[in-house]
Phi, psi and omega in degrees: 000130179284173181295141179242128177267137176252125183232141177222190174238173188287354172294343177289346184082358178282121180282167178298324179293316178296325180301319177297319181293320181282337185081035178238174176242137180244120176280119181287134179280138180273148176227139175259113183238116181051041175086358179245146182266132178232159181237128185304128177064013174240299175245006181221110177275163177298318181298316180294321180299311183290330175297315179290323180300318182282349173278354180065028174285162182285120179234130175226148178270159178217187176236154180302145178292149176306322181297318180296313181298314182292324177299319179292318176298313183299318179296319179296323182284353173290331182239355180231155179273334182218161178232135167253117182249123184241090178273176177294164182310136178293343178280348183247347181202155176275358185294329180292313180295324176299316180296321179298318178294319180295325183293342179300335182273006186249014173051041176083356181286338177246120179250115182266124183266118176254080185245023168058041181245158178207151174058228187296332178285327174293319177300318179297325176298322178295316179295322177296319179299317179298320179295320180290325173301316180296337179269003175089016179286151176278166179299319180296319179296321180294314177304311183296321181292315181295323178286328177300326183250027187296331182268007183271052176208166184206138179223135171235133184233123176261127181266149177272337184213153176267357187306315189278334172294321178294315182299324180276001178079014182277340172222160181281156176304324180295315178296318179297318180295317179295314180298321179293318179298322180273357180057040180285148177249103179287144175243123179257165178221152169235109177238078188108226192270344190248155172262114186233161174292145177240304179197180173230154179226153182279337180220161176299319180301316180291323178297318178297318179298319179295321178294318179296318178297316181296318180292321178298320178297317178298314184297318182285320187266330183258325190249356172079019176120155185299332181291348184262003186230157166266130178266143186217149176229141177224161184201167170238111179052045188214047187298317182297315179295324179296319178295318178294325178296320177301319178297319179294324177296318178296321178296320183285316190253353182084206183285103181256008183078201180291132176260111180294125183232125183214158170295145173295146179297156185293333179296325176281317183302327181303328185263347186239342176082183182284167175067021174278156182221135184226146170243141180216159170215152178228129180292137178295141181298136176266097180234000000 
């Protein structure tokens, strides 16, 4: 089996520096901010993004150009025989479907994985792909395995504010005003391809408790126990709270091993704003 390159996009939360350490390539996602185009973790840092977000400038997400994606694939194929490409969920962006169409011209050498992942769960898919490469799997086999287990993950996200959901048109101004007046903390979920409402809480403490309860239910009923999953935490500009959340997870679930903790990708952050906190889990691959 020839060398296989693993490529993802910055929605995975994998930084360019981490990409070098893992031996993968990360396609930076483009953002249009006040009429100018920036690229995540290349010309746009997280700090700069949130500074502009809180200035209320116009920010919109986009997808990598076909030319950019193909250039990265072509470069990888100069030293590798096959490519496994793991973009963000097709339910959250059109970039996955675009990549699938582009891959038709590569005679099977590029396998695009549509496994409905984002952020830390997408990152885990990249780590799983690397492990399967190490075990001698082909790119096609890796794609099929990751897609076979695509729904074996769960994410709950507690927002600090309703402002950005309102701005993105996901809730009405009236609902946003009521929620803000009552200081409600909305909790969203990703169970597959979509970002959906899950519940609301009156306080952050109660929101965290609801997320832990929901995750425990998922782990016990869907994944067969804590020993079968990777636990993950994500956040937006909320490192201290994320660290404390990890402690609460250890208290609730016991020794879960290393809890992967990363900032949420900017494509998600754009819609939920700063100070968000998320818990996620991904079922360990059955190989």
